[in-house]
C-alpha positions in Angstrom: 169.4 67.7 90.3 172.0 65.0 90.7 172.3 65.6 94.4 171.3 62.9 96.8 168.3 63.9 98.9 169.0 64.5 102.5 166.6 61.9 103.9 167.8 58.9 101.7 170.1 57.6 104.4 167.1 57.2 106.7 165.4 55.1 104.0 168.6 53.0 103.6 168.9 52.5 107.4 165.1 51.6 107.7 165.3 49.0 104.8 168.5 47.5 106.4 166.8 47.1 109.7 163.7 45.6 108.1 165.9 43.1 106.2 167.7 42.0 109.4 164.3 41.6 111.2 163.0 39.5 108.3 166.0 37.2 108.3 165.7 36.8 112.0 162.0 35.9 111.8 162.6 33.4 109.0 165.4 31.7 110.8 163.1 31.1 113.7 160.6 29.1 111.7 160.7 25.3 112.0 162.6 23.5 109.3 160.5 20.3 109.4 156.8 19.8 109.4 154.9 18.7 112.5 154.4 15.0 113.0 151.7 13.2 111.0 149.2 12.1 113.6 146.6 11.3 111.0 148.7 8.6 109.4 149.4 7.0 112.8 145.7 7.0 113.7 144.8 5.5 110.3 147.2 2.6 111.1 145.4 2.0 114.5 142.1 2.1 112.7 143.2 -0.4 110.1 144.1 -2.9 112.8 141.0 -2.2 114.9 138.7 -2.6 111.8 139.9 -6.2 111.0 137.9 -9.2 112.1 141.0 -11.3 113.0 144.0 -10.8 115.2 146.6 -8.6 113.5 149.6 -6.5 114.2 151.0 -3.3 112.6 153.8 -0.9 113.0 153.9 2.7 112.0 157.2 4.8 112.0 156.8 8.0 113.9 158.5 11.3 113.2 157.8 12.5 116.8 159.8 12.9 120.0 156.9 12.5 122.3 153.5 10.9 122.3 150.3 11.1 124.3 148.1 8.0 123.9 144.4 8.0 124.9 141.6 5.6 124.3 140.0 7.7 121.6 142.9 9.8 120.2 146.6 10.3 120.1 148.9 13.4 120.0 152.4 13.6 118.6 155.0 16.3 119.3 158.3 17.2 117.8 160.4 20.4 117.5 158.1 21.7 114.7 154.8 21.4 116.6 152.1 19.2 117.9 149.5 17.2 115.9 146.3 15.4 117.2 144.2 12.7 115.6 141.1 10.8 116.6 140.5 7.1 116.2 137.5 6.1 114.1 137.4 2.6 115.7 137.7 3.5 119.4 138.2 2.8 122.2 141.6 1.3 122.0 143.8 0.3 125.0 147.1 2.3 125.4 149.8 0.1 126.9 151.0 1.8 130.1 154.6 2.9 130.3 156.9 0.8 132.4 156.5 -2.8 133.4 153.1 -4.1 132.4 151.8 -7.5 131.4 150.1 -5.9 128.5 153.5 -4.9 127.1 154.3 -8.7 126.7 151.0 -9.2 124.9 151.6 -6.3 122.4 155.0 -7.7 121.7 153.6 -11.1 120.6 152.8 -13.2 123.7 149.4 -14.8 123.8 147.3 -13.4 126.7 147.0 -16.9 128.1 150.8 -17.0 128.6 150.7 -13.7 130.6 147.4 -13.7 132.4 145.8 -16.4 134.6 142.3 -16.0 133.2 140.4 -14.0 130.6 138.9 -12.0 133.5 142.3 -11.0 134.6 143.2 -9.9 131.1 140.0 -7.9 130.8 140.7 -6.2 134.2 144.2 -5.2 133.0 142.6 -3.7 129.9 140.0 -1.8 132.0 142.8 -0.6 134.4 144.9 0.6 131.5 142.0 2.5 129.9 141.2 4.1 133.2 144.8 5.3 133.7 145.0 6.9 130.3 142.1 9.3 131.1 145.0 11.4 132.5 147.5 10.6 129.8 150.8 12.5 129.9 153.5 13.1 127.3 156.1 10.3 127.1 159.2 9.8 125.1 158.6 7.9 121.9 160.5 4.9 120.6 160.1 6.0 117.0 157.6 3.3 116.2 153.9 3.0 117.0 152.9 -0.6 117.6 149.3 -1.8 117.3 148.0 -5.3 118.0 144.5 -6.7 118.0 144.0 -9.9 119.9 141.2 -12.0 121.3 141.1 -14.4 124.2 137.8 -16.1 125.1 135.5 -13.2 124.3 137.9 -10.4 125.4 138.7 -8.4 122.2 141.2 -5.7 122.6 143.3 -3.3 120.4 146.5 -2.5 122.2 148.6 0.6 121.2 152.1 1.4 122.3 154.8 3.8 121.2 
């Protein structure tokens, strides 16, 4: 009656293996939440909804970003998040050397472009290029600027 059943060591071994598997699975889970794409899109929408020229910055908790004219995607080690802009389309500033980069960082379009038509063409070209948007490294801040120059209204977005 006080004797240990013969199959108890099988149960002990099975429970031990299950515990090790559970610890292994739990250690593989991400320790941080995925980036908050909705908050970033809301910042873009707040700037796009204003009547006047304005600028906003939003800190990002992502390592990569994909900017499109109607949505954005953020990615970090914990996952990927997507959000759609309510006030679209916006103009993502292309990576690299672009005159639109000077405008989003504060220069008036007249200081960068020869004419409003040239400014409008740069906006159209940038929107066309982002139809095949790719992931790019993020600078930890999303920058949004709404500006107007002689009838050309644009919301620029860069990260």
